[in-house]
N, C-alpha and C positions, 0 to 999 in steps of 0.2 A: 420346668414347671409351667411356663407360658405355653409351650407347644402342647403339653398335656391338656391344658384348659381348652386350647383351640380344637384339639382332636375331640375332646368330650363334647364341646359345643356343636361340632360338625355332626357327630353321631346322633346327638339329640335332635338336630334339625332333620336328619334323614328319617329317623324313627317317627318324628312328629308328622312329616308330610305324608308318609305311608299310612300312619294311623288315622290322620284326618281324612285322607282319601277313602279309606275303608269305611270309616264311620258315615261319611256323607253318602257313599254308595249304598250302604245298608239302609239308610233312611229312604233313598229312592226305591229300593227293592220292597220295603215295607209299604210304601205309598202306592206302588204299581206292581203287586205280586204277580198278577196274571200276565203281565207283559214281559217278564224276565225269563224268557225261554232259553237263553244262552248263558253259559257260565262266564263269569268275569273274575279275573285274578289280578290282584295288585302286587307286583313284585317290590322287593326292597329297593329303596332309592340308591342310585349308583353315582359315583364321582368320576368325572373325566380324568382326574389326575392319578387315579389308581389304575395301573396298567392291567388290561385283560378283564376288568370288572364288568364292563359293558358287554363284551363278547360272552362272558359267562352267563349274564342275564338272558341274552338272546338264546343261548343254548338251553337254558332252563325253560324258557318259553316254548321251545320246540320239543324238548324231550320229557319234561316233568309232567306235562299235561297232555290230554288227548281229546278228540272230538271237537265239535263246534265250540269256540271260546274266544274271548277277548282278553288280551294281556295289556295291562297298563304299567308303564315304567317311568317313575320320576327320575330325571337326569340332571345332575348339577354340572353345568358346563364351566364352572369356576366362579368364585366370589359369590356363591349362592344365587347365580343366575340360572333359574330352573327352566328346563325344557320338558315338555310332556311327550311320551311316546306311546302310540296305540298300535297293536298288531291284532288283526282278526283272522282266525283260521276257520275253514269250513270242515265238514265231517271227513273229507278226504285228505286232511292235513295240508291243504293248499291255502296260501295266504290270499284273502280277498281284499284286505285293506291293511296298509302299513304306512303310517304317517308320524311326523313329529311336529310339534306346535310350539312356537316361540312367542311369548306374550309381551315382549319388551319392544316398545317403539324405538326405531333407530338402532336396533341390536347389531353388535359386531360379531355375533356368533357365526363361526365358520364350521359347517357340518361335515367337512372332509373326513376327519378322524372317525366320527360317528358312522358315516356312510361305509367306510372301509370295514369297520368291525361288523356292521350289519351284513355286508356282502359276504364276509367270510362264512357266516352261518347260513345265510339265505342267498346263494349266488345268483338265483334267477329272478330276484326281486330288487326293487329300488325303494329305499326309504324316502318318501316324498315329504316336502314341506307343506304344511296345511296352514292357511290363514287363520289366525286366532280370532275367536268370537269376541273376546274381551282383551284389550291391550292397555298398557300404561308405559309412560316414559321412565318411571322409577323402577330400577332393577330390583330393589328390595321388596317390591310387591309381587314379584314373579311367582313366588311360592303359592300365594292365594289364587293368582290368575291361572296358573297351570292346573290346579285342582278344579277350578270352575270350567276351564276349557275341556279338560279330559272328561268331566261329567257330561258336558254338552255333546262331545263326540259319542259317548256311550249311549246317550239318549237317542241320537240319530241312528246308531247301529242297531239298537234293540227295539226300534219302532215304538217308543213310549208315547209319542203323540200321534195317534192313529189318524186324526183328522188332517193334521199337517202332512203325514206321510201319504195319505190318499191324494191330497192335492199335489204333492211332489211326484207321485206315481203317474198321475194324469199328465203333468207337465213333461215328465220323462218320456211318456208314451208318445206325446206329440213330437218331441225332439227326435225320438227314435224313428218315427214314421217319416219325418222330414228328412232325416239323414239317409234312410234307406231309399227314399224316393230320389234323392240326389245321386245315389249309387246305381240308379237305373234298375232297382228291384221293383218290377211292375206291380207285384201283389204285396206291397209293403203293408197295406192295411190288414192283411190276413195274418201277419206275424203275431200280433197279440193273441189271436184265436189259436194259432198253432202252439204258442207258448202255453196257453191254458190247456190245450189238448195234451201236450206232453206232460204237464203237471198232473192232469187227470189220470193218464196212463201210469204214471209213477205211483200215484196213490192207490191205483188198482193192482199194482204189482204185475202189470202186463209188460214184461221186459221187451218182447219183440215189437209191440206197438210203440213203446217208448223210444226204442232205438230208431224205428222208422220215423217217428215225429221229429226226433232230434236231428236225424240225418237230413230230413227235408229242410228243417230250419237252418241247419249248418250250410246246406247247399245254397240256400238263398242268401245267407250272409257271406259265404265264402265259395264262390262259384268253382274255384279250382284249388285242389289240394296239391300244392307244388311238392311238398315233402313226399306225398304218396307217389307222385310221378317219378321223383328221384329214386324212391325205393324200388319201384317196378323196373325202372331202367337198369338199376344196379343188378336186379335179379336176371334181367335179360343179358347183361354183360357176363354174368356167371355162366348162363346157358351158352352164350357165344363162345366161351372158352372150350366148352364141351364139344361143339360142332366145328371148331376151327379147323380148316383144311380138309373137311370131309364133304362127301356128297350127301345132300339131304333132299327130302321131299317136304315141301312146305304146303300145308293146307290153308287155302285162302277162301274166305267166305264171310258173309255177314253173320252177326250174332244170331244164333238160333238155327243155323243151317246144319248143325250136328257135327261139327268138326271133332269135338272130343269123343262123341259116340262113334264116329267113323274110325278114329285112331284105335279106340278099344276093339272095334270089330276087326280092323286090319291086323291088329296085333295078336289076333287069335282068341280073344276072349269070347266066351259063349254069352250071347245077349238074350234078353227076354223083355217082354212088354209087361209093364206094371202100372198101377195107378198111384198117384201121389196126391195127398190132400194138401191143397194150397190154402184153403180157408175152410172153416167149419162147414162140412156138408158139400164141399166142392172139390172135385178131383180132376187131375189132368193125367192123360196117358203119357207114359214115359218109358223109354227103352234104356235099360241099364244092364250092367254085367251080371251074369248069373253064376254065382259061386266065387271061389277064390281067384284072385288075380295072380297069375304066375309071373308076369313081366313086371319087374320092380319099377320100370320106367313109367308104368301107368299109375303109380301111386299119386302123382301130382296131376293126373288127368281126371278132371271132374266134370260131369255133365249135369245139367239142370233141367227139371220138368218145365220150368217157366222159360219164356223167351228171354232169357237172361244169361249172360256169359259168366261162367264160373272160372274161366281162365284169365289170369291177370298178367301173365308174361309168357314168353315163348318157352315151350317145354319140349325138349327132344326125347323121343322114345325109340330106342334101338330094337329092331325086330330081326331075330335070327331066321333066315329063310328056311332053315331045316325044320323050324317049328311050324312053318306054314306048309311047305311043300314036302317035307319028309327028309330023312337023313341023307338022301342022295344030293340035296341042294346045299350048296355052301354059300357063304357070304352073308351080308346083312344089308338092311336098308334102315335109314333113320328118318322117321316121320317127326315132323315138328308141329306140335299143336300151338297155335298162336291165338291171342285174344281176337275177338271179332272186330273187324274194321268197321267204324261207325258203331262202336260197342255201346250196348245199353248200360254197361257198368259205370258209365260216366266218362267225361272228357279225359280224366286222368289216365284211364286204361287206353283210351283211343290214342292219346299222345304217346304214352309209354309203348303202345303197340307200334305206332309209326316210327318212333325213335329207336326203341329197344330192339324190335324185330329186325328193322332194316340194318341197324348196326351189327346185330348178331350174324345175319346171313351174309354180310359183306365179307366176312372172313372165311366163308366156306369155299371148298374147291369148285363145286357146281351146285345149282339149285334147280330142282324140278318142281313144277307147280301142279298141285291137285286142287282145281277150282271147283268149289261146291256151290250148288244152287238149290235152295229149298223151295218146295212147292208152296209152302205157307207164306213165303216172302215174295212170291211171283207177282202178285198184284193183278188187278183186272186189266191193266194195260202193259203188263210185262215189265213193270218198274224194277222188280228184283233182278231180272236179267240185265237191265240197263245199269243198275248200281254195281253188279258184279263186273260187268265189262269196264265200267269206268274205274272201278277199284284196281283192276289189273292194269289198265292204261296208266293210271296215276302212279302205280308202284313200279312198273317196268318201263324203263326208257327205251324207245324204239321197239315197241312191242310187235310191230309188223314183222320184224326180222327174227322174233324169238317165239313165235306161236308154236313151234315144234316142241317146246319145253313144257307145254301146258296140256294137261289131261282134265277134261271136264267130267264132273260126276254130279248126279242129281239125287237129292234125298227127299224122302217123304212125298214122292210123286206117286199118285195112284198108278197101278199097273195098266190101267186102261188108257192112260195119257201117252200119246205119241210125242215125245219130246222134240224130235226133229220137226214135226209138223207145227208144233207150237212155236218153235223158234222162227220157222219160215213165216208163220202168220204174223208174228211180232214185227218181222222185218218189212213185210209187205203192207200191213195195215198201220203200222206206227212210224217206222223209219222212212219208208219210201214216200209217205204222204206228209212228212214233217220236214220242211226245208232245213230247219235248224239241225235236226238229228242227221239228216242226209248229208249235211256239210261237215259233220264230225267224222272224218275219214278213219281215224283210229278206232272209233266205236264201231263203225260199219265193218271194218276189217275183222275185229274180234268177234262180232256177231256172225259174220260170214264163216269164220273159222269154227265157231260152235256148230253152226248148221252143217258144215261139211263133215265134222268129226262125229256127228250124231246120225248121219244118214244111214250108215250101216247098222247102227244100234247105239243108243245112249247107255252110258253106265249109270244105271239106276240102282243105287245102293239100298240093299235090304239087310240091315244088321242082324235081324232075327233069323231069317231063312237063307240069306245070301251066302256066297262063298268068297272069302277075301282073296283067294288065289287069282281070280279073274282080274281084279283091279291091280293087284300087286304085279301080276305078270305083265300087264300093259305098262305099268309104271317103270318096270325094269327096262322096257324097250324105249322109253322116252329119253331123248337127249337133253341133259340138263344145261342150264345157262352157265357158261364159263365166265370167269372174271366177274362175279356178281357185284363186286365193289364198284364196277363201272356201269352197272345196269340198274340196280335197285335204288329207289329214291323214296324220300319221305312223303307220306300222304296223310291228310287229315280231312275229316268231314267239315262242312261249312259251320255246323253247330259248334264243333270243337274250336275252330278258328275264332268264332265269335266269343266263345267262352274265354279263350286266351286273351283276346283283346280286352274283354270286360275285366278279367282278373288283373291284367297288366295295368290297366287304367286305375283300378282300385288301389293296387299296391303303390302306384306312382303318387296318387293322391294321399295315401297313408304316409308315404315317405315325406311329402311336403308338410303334412299336418304334424307329424312327429318331429320334424326338423324345426318347425316354428315353435314347438313347445320344448325344444332342446332335449328331447328324449332320444339320445343318440343310439342307445341299445335298440330302440324300436326302429329307428332309421336303418340300422345295420340289418335288422331282421327282415324288413321289407326289401331292402336292396339285395340281400341274399336271395330272396325269393325271385326277384326280377332277374337277377344274374343267372340263377338256375334255369329259369325259363329261356333266357337268351342263349345260354350255353347248350341247352338240350335241343332247342328248336331252331331250325333255319327259317325263322319267321320274322319278317320285317317289323311287325307290330311289337313283338317282345323286345327286339333289338332297339327299335326307335324309342319305345317307352323307357327302357332301361337307360338309354343314353340321355333322354330328356330328364329323367330323375337325377342322373349323375350331374348333368349340366345345371339343373336347378340347385342341387346341393352345393356344387362347386361355386356357382355364381353367388349363392346366398352366403357361403362362408367368406368368399372374397368381399362381398358387399358389407358383411358384418365386420370383418377385420378392417376394411377400408374406413368404415364409419368410426370404429373404435380408435383406430390409429389417428384419424384426422382430428377427432375430438381430443385425444390425448396430446397430439402434437400442438393443437391450438392452445391447450392449457399450459403446455411446456414453455411456450414462447410468450405467454400472456404476462401482463404486469403483475397479476395476482399470484402467478406461479401455480404449481400443482397442489391440489387439495387431497385429503385422505380419500374422498369419494372417487376422485380421478384415478388414483393408484389402485384402489380396491376394484374399481370397474375394469381396469386394464389387467390386473392380476386375475380377475374372474375370466376375462377373455382368454388369457394364456391357459388357464386351467381348462376352459372350455375347448380350446384348440388341442390341448393334450388329450382330452376325452375323445374328440372326433378323429384322433389318429386311428381309432377302430375302423375308420372308413378307408384306410390306406389300400386295402385290397381292391376297392372300387375306384378310388380317385387316383391312386398311384402317385406319380410325381407331381400331379396338379394339386395335390392336397397341401395346403399351407401347414407349416410346422410351427410349434411353439417358438422354435428358435427364430423364425421370421419376425415374430412380434418383439422378441428380445433384440434382434438385429435392428429393428426399427428404432428401439430406444437408443441403442448404440449409435446408429446413424444420425438420429436427431440430436443427440448430445454432442456428437462429433461436429455436426454442422453448426450447432449453437456455439460450441467452443471456438470454431474457426471464425464465426461472425464476431465473437467477443474479442478477437485479437485487436481489432480496431478500436475497441472501447477502452476508456481509462480504467485502471484497476479499481478505482473507487466507484465505478458506475453501479447503480442499483441493479442493472441487468446481470452483472456478475454475481451479486448477492443472491438474486433470484435463481440463477443457474446453479450455484452451489447448494442453496436450500433445496432445490428440486433434486439435485443429485444425491444429497445427503439422505433425504427421506426415501428416495428410490432404492438406495443400497440397503436400507433397512428391510425393505420388502423383497428385493431381488439381490441376493447375496453375490451373484455373479458380477454385479456392477462394482464390487469393492475395489477390484484392480483398476477399473476405469476411473473411479473416484480418486484413488491414490495417484494415478498418472496425471489427472487433472490438477490435483493439488501440487504435484511436482512441477508441472508446466507453469502454473501461476506462481509457484515459489520462485522459479527462475526469473519470471517477469518482475516479480516484486524485488528480488535481489538486484536486478538491473536498475530498477527505479531507485532503490535505496543507495546503490553505488553512485548513481548520477547526481546525488546531492552533495557528494564530497568535493567535486571540482568547484562548483559555485561557492561553497563555503571557503575553500582555500584561496580563491581569487576574489573573495569578498563581494560576489554578486548576490547580494542578500535578497533581491527581488526573486531571482531564480531559486535560491535556496528556500525561501519562504513558500514559494509555489510548490516545490517538491515535498517539503515537510507537510504542507497542507494535504497533498495527495496521499502521503503515507498515513497521516492521521485519519483521513477519510476511509482508508482501507481497514482500519481497526474493526469496526462493526461488521465488515463484509468478509474479510479473509482471515482474521486472527484465529478464530476457533478452528478453521479448516487447515491452517498452517501450524497448528500446535503452538500458538502463542508467539510465532516468529515475528508477526507484524508489530506487536507491542514491544518485543525485545529490540527490534531494529529501530523502531520509533524512538525509544529511549536512547539507544546508542547514537543515533544521528543528531538528536537534540543535544545530548551530552557533548558530542563532537563539536557542534556549533558553539556551545557555551565555553568549552575548553579552548577553542580557537580564539574566541573573543577575549577570554581571560589571558591568553598567551601574550596579547599586546601589553597588558599591564605587567606581566612577568618580564617580557623583553625590555620594557621601559626601565625596569629596575636597574639593569646593568648599565644603561646609558646615563640615567640620572645619578648613578653613583660617582660619575666623573666630576672633577672640580670645575672644569669648563666644558661647554658643549660647542662642538664645531658646527659649521653651517649644515653639514651632512647629518649630524646628530639631531639638530633642530628639525631638519626636514623629515627625518625618520619619525620623530615624536609627533610632528604635525600630521604625518600620514596615519600614525596610530590613532590619534584623536579623530581625524577625519573618518577613518574606517569605523571606529566605535560610534561616532556621531551618526554615520550612515545607517548602522545597525539599529541604533536607538530610535532614530526618526522613521524607521521602516515599520509602519503600523502593522503590516501583514506579518512581519517577523515577530513583532511584539505579541501579536495575537497568538501565534503558534507557541511561543514560550509560555504565555499565560495559560493557554489551554493545557499545555504539558504539566505545568505546576498544579493546576486544578486537578488533573488526573491523578498525579502523585498524592495530592492531599486527600482526594476521595478514597483512594485505596490504602491510605495510611502507610505509604511507602516512606521509610526512614530516609531515603535518598533526597527527599524534598528539603531536609535540613541543610544539606551540603550544596544545594543548587543555588547559584546566584543568577539573578535575572540580568538581562542586557543592561538595564539602567544601573544595576549594582556594579557590574563590571566597568561600565563607563565612568561612573562616579569615582570608583577606586582609582582609575587611571588619572582622572582630572585632579583628584586629591593629591596623588603622588607628584604630579607636575607642579601644582600649587605649592606643595611643601618644598619642592626644590627651589621654586621662585622665592619663597619666604626665606629659605636658607641664604640665598644670594642677598636678598634685601636686608637681612639681619647683619650681614658682614659690613655694610656701608657705615652704620653708626659705629661699629667696632673699629673700622679704619679711621674714622674721624677722631675716635677716642684715643687710638694709639698713635696715629700719624698727624693728627691735626690738619693744618692747611695743606700739608704735603699729600694728603689722601686723594685730592681731586683727580690726579692723573690715574691712579689705580681704580678709583671709583668709576671712571669712564668705562673701563672694561666690564665691571659688574653691571653697570646700567645697560651697556650694549647687550650683555647676556640676558638681562631682564627684558629688554626690548625684543630680542630675538624670540624669547619664550612667549612674549605677549603677542606675537604675530598669530598665535593660535587663538581664534575668536573666544572660545570658552575661557581661556586663561586671562585674556585681556579684560573680560568683564569681571571675573572673580578676583583679579589682583589690582583692579583700578584704584581702589582706595589706598592700599598699601603703597602702590607705585607712586601715586601723586603726592602722598604724604612724604615719601622719600625724596621726591623731586623738590618739594618745598623745603625739605630739610637741607638739601644740597644748595638750593638757591639762597637759603638763609646764611649758609656758610660763605657763599660768594658775596653776599651783601655785607657780611661782617668784614671780609677782606677789603671791600670798597671803603667801609667806614674806617678801617684801620689806616688805609692810605690817606684818606681825607683828614684823619686825625693828625697824621704826621705832617701834612701840608698846612693845615689851617692855622694853628696857633703861633706859628713861627714868624718872626720879624724879618721880612725879606731883606732889610738893610743890615741888621746886625746879627740875626740868628744864623745858625748853621743847620741845614737839613740833613737827616740820615738817609742819604740817597740809596745806600746799600740795602737798607731794610725795605725802603720803598720799592727798589728794584726786585727784591726777593718776593715781596707781596704781589707785585704786578706779575712776576713770573708765574707764581702759583695761580693767580687769577687768570692768566693767559692759558694755563692748563685746563681751565674749565670752559674753553670755547665750545666744546661739544654740547654744552648745556643749551645752546641755541636750538639744537635739534630736539632736545627733550622738552625744554621750556622756551619756546621762541622768544628772542629778545632779552632773555635773562642775562646772558653774557654781554651782549652788546650794550645793554643799559649800564651795567656796572663798569665795563672797560671804557665806554665812551665818556662816562662822567669823570672817571679818574683822569683819562687822557685830556679832557677839556680843562680840568683844573691845572694839570701839569703844563699844558700849552699856554694857558693863561699866565701861569707863573713865569714861563719862559718869555712870553711877550712882555711881561712887566720888566724882566731883566733887560730885554732888548730895548724897550723904551728908555730905560734908565741909561743904558750904554749910549744910545743914539742921541740922547739929550746932552751928553758930555761935550764940552768944548775942548778939543784936544790940540787947540792951537798953542803956539809958544807962549801965548799970554797966560795960559792956565796949565803950567806944567804939573801941578798937583793932581789934575784930573787923570793923569796917566795911571797913577796908583789906584785911583777909583776904578778906572776901566779895567785895570788888572784884577781887581777884586771881583768885578762883575764877571770877567772871563773865567775866573776860577770857579765861580758858582755855575756858570754855563758849562764849563768843562766837567764839573761834578755831575751834571745831568746826563753825561754820556752813558753812564751805566743803565740809564732808563731807555736808551735809544732802541734796544732790542724789544722792549715791551711796548714802547711808544715810538714807532718809526717816524711819526710826524715831527718829533723833536729834532731828529737828525736833519731833516729837510729844512726846518726852521733855523736850526743852528748854522747849517752851511750857508743859507741865504743871509743870515745875520753877519756871519764872518765875512762873507763876500762884500756885504755892504760896508762893514767896518773897515776892511782892507781898502776898499775904494776910498773911504773917507780918509784913512791914514795916508794912502798913496797921494791923495790930493794935497794933504798937508806937506808930505815929503816933496811933492812937486813944487809946492809953493816955497818950501825951505830951499830947495835946490836952486829954484829960480832966484830966490832972494839972495842966497849965499853963493851962488854960482858954483855948486858942487859938481865934481866930475861923475860922469856916468859910471866910471870904473868903481868909484866908491860905492855907488848905489848897487852895482853888480855884486860887489863883495858883500855888501850888507845882505843882499838876497841870498847869496850863497851861504852866509853864516846862518841866515834864518832857516834855510832848508836843512842845514846840518843840525840845527837845533831841533827842528821837527823830527829828523831821523833819530836823534838821541831820545826824544820823547817816545817814539814808537818802539825803539829797542828796549827802553825802560818798561814800557807796558808789556812787551813780550816776555820780560823776565818774571811776570806775575805767575805764581805757582799753578793757577788754574789753566793758563794758556799753555804752559809747559806740558801739563798732563794731557791736554787735548791734542797737542801736536804729536805727542808720543803715541797717541791712538789714532793717528792719521786724520785728525780734524784740523786742517790748516787754517780754516776761516771760521772763527767762532760765530760770525753772523749767520752762517748756514744752518747752525743748530736751531735757529728760530724759525 
């Protein structure tokens, strides 16, 4: 339904523009009825998208109508962009004007398709672009503007504004005169008069005068008809085939000497004198054949009453000798009628004569010369004889050696004239007295030969009353020139040579003018003319002019292409890149070079081909591609390169493969860049990884569309790889943190994980890359963004896991105190050591500081409680009567000793507690010592021995504390030593007093030692000591 409405609207638009154009044209016709002398037809509007419709309209314009007419065709080039077409025919059905007009400013209309369809119907014409009188940028206004512009063209064509046309005509006349003067047409000012004269003759229906006027006008505008020369030469070539390998007699003479009449006479025709009216009331005497012509060869031999050649090319006439001499004579002669040299029929005939005749006779077996001189062309100074002599000299190389092949004959001479005397007079009065003529040895030789051959009697031809047998008989005896191809040469008059030079120069200028206007068909036309002249004539002017034209065209093409390629190449490497205008201009240049391939015949291998311009694109792109190897992939220059290449391939489809290869090349480079990011990620070189990821991200706007989204895909992959790599540290930490205790190696591994994560987190460049990546995912609403964790997230997860592990250890400490009480201190050391190891990680140290120091204070509180428990056991007891629980005190001290490691955690915490307890125990010991030392153990106070024994028992009870308080043992040993010394003093005094034997003392010592041994053995029977010895611990003191 929608398509139907569109079609209906399109049809309505077409009908509307045709109807509007017809209506406004009718209004003009009503306004200026007397000025519309030419028929005007408006054809139906055509659409470019309908195949063959335009061509059908052109055929309709050609065949449906006739006579002088103007055809108007509205043409829709697409999207209602209207173009106007005007074709004007003359009464001979020739196109006088064919133009199209585009009223849109900045139009992108390409007329190639329209031109091709026009050429199919009108192959000899070019549909040219015409500048619009009225233009507008808005394409939608093109319909109105096309109508207005076509009406303006019609007004110009039908001379509606007479005053304006008169002014234009005067201006055109001035331009025409100026142009003709430039072409060295001396009487250019007479051309308007001759045009008017021709128009007058046409109106008077005077055909002959009209032809004459037009011929004179044509001659002034076109001095040389090269096509006519070619035609005449072709005719001569046909004649040359007829006489090839035969013996001929060639009649030589100026126009008007009667060559054609002489051939008719010699061929046996009966001749008569008659009068021919050349102008009203004016007659010329003329000799012509009387009766039927029996020799068919004479049909093309025509004579004229005027001094004008009717022969345009060499014409062979075969004469059977039996027809002349009778049946007893056998054989034949071939007479060749040729155009007159220096012919009045124009330079075309003169050139054709020189070229065609010479080429024709070069193929003959032999050539005899019948040289004719007319009395009418003799001149008062014998100029005619001189011209005939020079004609022979110029035609026959080495004529001095070939005079025997020449028979001289004289026409139209009065019978009273002595030809020999006349020739002698010319020699004596003209030649002998003129140093210049006398120095011309060839001329003197020919003139002398004329004189010698006419002494006996000149051959004075009388076609009416004469007998052809006399001359034919003499011609039979003449020895022809053998190998004519080596003897005869081309000869032209000076006037003809000047005409050739003039025409060649004109055509050369026309070539240059047409080339400047890019009218290649016209260039080809004029080059063909010049080439024809060059090929026909061995004339330096024609050759040099043709070569100059070729050189100009070749240089201009090279200059044009150089300019176009330089401009294109500059745009290709510029920062702005190629624009549509640059590509359109280059495309037009290629199309233009395609068009000038018509010049291949003339320029040959020197002609640039369209492929050379395409090769320039390939070369420049290749050079640019090589230069970009050193550039980073994210360089804007690469973006410009691909943008250029992308729009180029849209215009030049042959660049598609180059574009694909370039994409593949940069794909490989990009793959290498992407791969290079893996190693830095795996070795945790985040600076390098961030740098590469940045490069990849910068490639997104430059390469992604050209690599079919590969850059975005790889960018996502590499960022995901990075995040997965960072996340792997957290995952790998799980297996380590699942262990009950961490080894030093485990701690080192965890520390490295955190260090790596910290390095990634603190790398601002890497953080920027990830943030940019997440922003991109958010912008395109990629669901992947929900699953992506940032570096900080991954880092925090790892830290959280480590902190949780720390907290687990930390929570076990109060549990140990709860389950094991004071005995937990030794086990807690291990936990604290594990906590300290974990806290060597800076982040964990800060995050666990509170919990850690709270735990330390809790442990310290337990130590202080132990201290208080010991003090409680020591403080309230009466040193004299009470008994201390030294076992419990030793146990408490032992547990307190297990917390020595607290000095490392809380410096002085252990020392403070143990020193305080130790000080109190030592003080207690010293008090016992002081009590013991104050006892008088002399014989006077025997009761003190039991007191001393009690003190020793208490001191001995302190022995269980010696492992916890080593100072007690030192003090005890010192006290015992002092006590023994005191006792020994008493013993010494007793011995001295009682005179005891040393042996008794010895025995007592031995008994004391045995007692001490019994004490030790008793102690060794203690169950704890038996258990330790069983497990190879012989010295209990070493356990401390």
